[in-house]
Backbone as CSV, one residue per row, in Angstrom:
resi,resn,N_x,N_y,N_z,CA_x,CA_y,CA_z,C_x,C_y,C_z
1,MET,-16.266,-47.539,3.241,-16.175,-46.773,1.899,-16.480,-45.007,2.066
2,ASP,-17.364,-44.953,2.451,-17.729,-43.574,3.577,-16.745,-42.796,4.273
3,ALA,-15.636,-43.827,4.650,-14.678,-43.252,5.299,-13.761,-42.762,4.536
4,SER,-13.639,-43.119,3.304,-12.263,-43.114,2.341,-13.092,-42.008,1.490
5,ARG,-14.345,-41.615,1.080,-14.745,-40.499,0.433,-14.190,-39.444,1.339
6,GLU,-14.606,-39.671,2.956,-14.570,-38.505,3.700,-12.950,-38.133,3.802
7,LEU,-12.012,-39.071,3.661,-10.518,-38.996,3.675,-10.178,-38.216,2.903
8,VAL,-10.744,-38.560,1.283,-10.425,-38.011,-0.395,-11.374,-36.279,-0.126
9,ALA,-12.215,-36.260,0.314,-12.505,-35.079,0.423,-11.712,-33.957,1.198
10,GLN,-11.730,-34.533,2.933,-10.700,-33.568,3.616,-9.523,-33.128,2.873
11,ALA,-8.709,-33.988,2.329,-7.532,-33.716,1.573,-7.380,-32.376,0.587
12,GLN,-8.656,-32.898,-0.414,-9.076,-31.956,-1.273,-9.231,-30.666,-0.653
13,ALA,-9.889,-30.541,0.163,-10.073,-29.328,0.836,-8.528,-28.625,1.513
14,THR,-7.946,-30.016,1.905,-6.368,-29.140,2.887,-5.553,-28.512,1.518
15,VAL,-5.792,-28.897,0.312,-4.415,-28.290,-0.681,-5.222,-27.402,-1.275
16,GLU,-6.666,-27.139,-1.287,-7.589,-26.047,-2.247,-6.961,-24.416,-0.749
17,VAL,-6.812,-25.042,0.105,-6.518,-24.020,1.198,-4.993,-23.825,0.777
18,ALA,-4.308,-24.661,0.747,-2.638,-24.381,0.711,-2.534,-23.907,-0.248
19,HIS,-3.494,-24.071,-1.266,-3.063,-23.774,-3.087,-3.406,-22.424,-2.788
20,ALA,-4.815,-21.865,-2.086,-5.347,-20.623,-2.390,-4.186,-19.046,-1.092
21,ALA,-3.408,-20.066,-0.090,-2.368,-19.227,0.964,-1.113,-19.260,-0.051
22,ARG,-0.946,-20.109,-0.808,0.429,-20.105,-1.820,0.225,-18.774,-2.555
23,GLU,-1.456,-18.489,-3.277,-1.710,-17.355,-3.970,-1.520,-15.995,-3.651
24,ALA,-1.859,-15.894,-2.064,-2.136,-14.994,-1.125,-0.709,-14.973,-1.310
25,ASP,0.133,-15.266,-0.759,1.380,-15.174,-0.036,1.950,-14.155,-1.184
26,GLU,2.175,-15.015,-2.650,2.757,-14.293,-3.482,2.292,-13.250,-4.327
27,HIS,0.974,-12.948,-4.284,0.503,-11.634,-4.446,1.101,-10.392,-3.879
28,TYR,0.998,-11.082,-2.069,1.735,-9.845,-1.217,2.970,-9.466,-1.631
29,ARG,4.001,-10.811,-2.143,5.199,-10.261,-2.094,5.605,-9.400,-3.880
30,ARG,4.612,-9.827,-4.445,4.673,-8.677,-5.750,4.580,-7.481,-5.400
31,VAL,3.195,-7.339,-4.323,2.763,-5.961,-4.131,3.723,-5.258,-3.372
32,ARG,4.352,-6.043,-2.400,5.935,-5.319,-1.516,6.526,-5.103,-2.571
33,ARG,7.350,-5.918,-3.522,8.360,-5.455,-4.494,8.248,-4.167,-5.362
34,LEU,6.710,-4.692,-6.176,6.240,-3.105,-7.009,6.128,-1.889,-5.728
35,GLN,6.215,-1.787,-4.827,6.103,-0.729,-3.254,7.592,-0.428,-2.972
36,ALA,8.298,-1.083,-3.236,9.921,-1.124,-2.913,10.240,-0.512,-4.173
37,ILE,10.559,-0.728,-5.460,10.734,-0.062,-6.813,9.881,0.927,-6.699
38,GLY,8.870,1.210,-6.145,8.141,2.625,-6.296,8.634,3.763,-5.260
39,GLY,9.196,3.406,-4.640,9.663,4.022,-3.095,11.517,4.377,-3.381
40,LEU,11.882,3.336,-4.352,13.118,3.490,-4.877,13.330,4.457,-6.350
41,LEU,12.419,4.682,-6.894,11.842,5.384,-7.778,12.058,6.724,-7.342
42,GLU,10.874,6.882,-6.607,11.046,8.244,-6.063,11.995,9.042,-5.000
43,SER,12.740,8.053,-4.526,14.283,8.598,-4.205,14.666,9.299,-5.063
44,ALA,15.337,7.971,-5.977,16.225,8.676,-6.946,15.608,9.589,-8.075
45,PHE,14.287,10.091,-8.134,13.897,11.381,-8.784,13.997,12.547,-7.830
46,GLU,13.617,12.406,-6.481,14.058,13.553,-5.468,15.855,13.799,-5.689
47,LYS,15.817,12.854,-5.687,18.092,13.231,-5.747,18.594,13.748,-6.761
48,ALA,17.425,13.283,-7.953,18.312,14.073,-8.911,17.957,15.481,-9.482
49,ALA,16.189,15.619,-8.862,15.875,16.733,-9.024,16.644,17.961,-8.571
50,ASP,17.189,17.189,-6.921,18.303,18.354,-6.276,19.268,18.481,-6.920
51,GLU,19.997,17.335,-7.416,21.172,17.766,-7.982,21.352,18.395,-9.184
52,LYS,19.923,19.013,-9.698,19.880,19.656,-11.049,19.316,20.920,-10.902
53,GLY,19.196,21.146,-9.085,18.253,22.746,-9.481,17.119,22.577,-9.198
54,HIS,15.938,21.764,-10.058,14.848,21.686,-10.137,13.852,21.434,-9.430
55,ARG,12.650,22.261,-9.324,12.037,21.455,-8.345,10.694,21.083,-8.818
56,PRO,10.969,20.112,-8.877,10.576,18.785,-9.652,8.907,18.909,-10.281
57,ILE,7.878,19.361,-9.171,6.267,19.792,-9.302,5.873,21.067,-8.549
58,ALA,5.538,21.529,-9.488,5.256,23.342,-8.816,4.363,23.299,-7.359
59,GLY,4.478,24.129,-7.062,4.032,24.117,-4.999,5.149,23.720,-4.653
60,TRP,4.417,23.181,-3.161,5.481,22.800,-2.078,4.831,21.266,-1.981
61,ARG,5.977,20.602,-2.114,5.594,18.927,-2.075,6.929,18.256,-1.648
62,CYS,6.770,17.381,0.021,7.804,16.774,0.283,7.660,15.074,-0.262
63,ILE,9.085,14.624,0.064,9.336,13.404,-0.113,7.768,12.644,0.260
64,GLU,7.943,12.532,1.067,6.693,11.854,1.695,5.208,11.795,1.035
65,GLN,5.221,12.817,0.606,3.993,12.462,-0.730,4.288,11.927,-1.663
66,ARG,5.287,11.522,-2.194,5.631,11.115,-3.252,5.720,9.631,-2.950
67,ALA,6.849,9.464,-1.615,6.650,7.941,-1.366,5.198,7.490,-1.095
68,ILE,4.658,7.804,-0.779,3.277,7.374,-0.511,2.520,6.599,-1.164
69,LEU,2.339,7.290,-2.681,1.979,6.360,-4.024,2.041,5.365,-3.877
70,PRO,3.150,4.918,-4.041,3.170,3.400,-4.265,2.711,2.907,-3.364
71,LEU,2.147,3.020,-2.038,2.100,2.076,-0.977,0.435,2.171,-1.274
72,LEU,-0.244,3.212,-1.588,-1.560,3.419,-1.769,-1.675,2.397,-2.635
73,SER,-1.119,2.253,-3.727,-1.785,1.309,-4.644,-2.738,-0.013,-4.213
74,GLY,-3.548,-0.212,-4.828,-4.098,-1.650,-4.302,-4.561,-1.537,-3.029
75,VAL,-4.473,-0.069,-2.162,-5.205,-0.673,-1.243,-6.932,-0.415,-1.547
76,ASP,-7.812,-1.260,-0.428,-9.108,-1.410,-0.961,-9.672,-1.903,0.490
77,PRO,-10.771,-0.864,0.567,-10.972,0.161,-0.025,-9.918,1.510,-0.083
78,PRO,-10.104,2.284,-1.206,-9.126,2.982,-1.146,-8.773,4.100,0.034
79,LEU,-7.343,4.726,0.589,-7.809,5.590,2.064,-7.467,6.690,0.833
80,ALA,-8.538,7.784,0.617,-9.040,8.633,0.052,-8.367,9.703,0.778
81,LYS,-8.047,10.130,2.001,-7.484,11.083,2.879,-6.374,11.146,2.434
82,CYS,-5.629,9.653,1.881,-4.108,9.721,2.093,-3.740,10.198,0.737
83,GLU,-4.813,10.061,-0.330,-4.660,10.307,-1.486,-4.782,11.979,-1.421
84,THR,-5.382,12.534,-0.806,-5.561,13.950,-1.217,-4.303,14.437,-0.491
85,PHE,-3.381,14.078,0.674,-2.901,14.045,1.411,-1.588,13.846,0.197
86,ALA,-1.264,13.199,-0.621,-0.011,13.097,-1.637,-0.299,14.134,-2.908
87,GLY,-1.384,14.366,-3.077,-1.758,15.755,-4.419,-1.868,16.807,-3.494
88,THR,-1.458,17.275,-2.250,-1.510,18.251,-1.786,-0.181,19.172,-2.269
89,SER,-0.393,20.976,-2.438,0.804,21.263,-3.149,1.429,22.370,-2.508
90,GLN,0.523,22.596,-1.002,1.112,24.247,-0.418,1.273,23.395,1.354
91,ALA,2.083,23.741,1.520,2.649,23.227,3.291,1.527,23.687,4.532
92,ASP,0.664,24.577,4.010,-0.651,24.453,4.998,-1.391,23.140,5.109
93,SER,-1.781,22.650,3.593,-2.869,22.300,3.411,-2.231,20.711,3.318
94,VAL,-0.882,20.482,3.244,-0.314,19.062,4.091,-0.261,19.208,5.042
95,PHE,0.120,19.958,5.622,-0.082,19.678,7.418,-1.612,19.680,7.629
96,SER,-2.735,20.136,7.025,-4.225,19.594,7.257,-4.486,17.953,6.897
97,ALA,-4.007,17.698,5.926,-4.349,16.496,5.109,-3.478,15.758,5.651
98,THR,-2.271,15.859,6.356,-1.813,14.720,7.450,-2.310,14.360,8.358
99,VAL,-2.835,15.349,8.948,-4.190,15.233,10.371,-4.781,14.225,9.912
100,GLU,-5.900,14.470,8.926,-7.153,13.931,8.389,-6.524,12.330,7.979
101,ALA,-5.181,12.385,7.540,-4.639,11.046,6.556,-4.597,10.543,8.376
102,ARG,-3.801,10.285,8.934,-3.527,9.974,10.311,-4.415,9.145,10.899
103,THR,-5.536,9.883,10.977,-7.066,9.450,11.637,-7.482,8.381,10.651
104,GLY,-8.123,8.316,9.624,-7.793,7.310,8.602,-7.020,6.051,8.720
105,VAL,-5.991,6.200,8.727,-5.053,5.415,8.807,-4.956,4.289,10.543
106,ALA,-5.694,4.812,10.666,-5.451,4.860,12.450,-6.900,3.821,12.761
107,GLU,-7.828,4.281,12.009,-9.117,3.831,11.875,-9.024,2.363,11.347
108,ARG,-8.304,2.538,9.850,-8.420,1.219,8.924,-7.727,0.219,9.918
109,LEU,-6.575,0.426,10.810,-5.278,-0.229,11.272,-6.396,-1.196,12.715
110,ARG,-7.258,0.338,13.228,-8.390,-0.678,13.976,-9.176,-1.975,13.511
111,GLN,-9.822,-1.212,12.584,-10.769,-2.573,12.050,-10.187,-3.788,11.829
112,LEU,-9.186,-3.612,11.373,-7.652,-4.651,10.694,-7.671,-5.502,12.387
113,HIS,-7.630,-5.072,13.465,-7.394,-5.387,14.250,-8.404,-6.368,15.161
114,ILE,-9.662,-5.800,14.714,-10.837,-6.189,15.523,-11.305,-7.564,14.516
115,GLY,-11.153,-7.116,13.313,-11.306,-8.400,12.644,-10.941,-9.281,12.219
């Protein structure tokens, strides 16, 4: 009788793990889909602004600054240096912000590989 209870407990644990994995996978797919949609919107925005001869945002900005915004959503903990990069509006400050953001992303990747 104890063996059958243990078997049932293990089966329930397996089902719970499979359910959690399925939910995590679905969450990842939703995030990636929204990021792709955001990237397409930013690309279309840039093309339309170019076609109409508009400067879409005051100051100097590159497409990568707008393209990174959808990718930053949901990053936890937030990548503050990347958010600064996305909001900077002068070429010199974009250069500086990029250097700092690259360092922050490299550190986060290092932490993920260690953990």
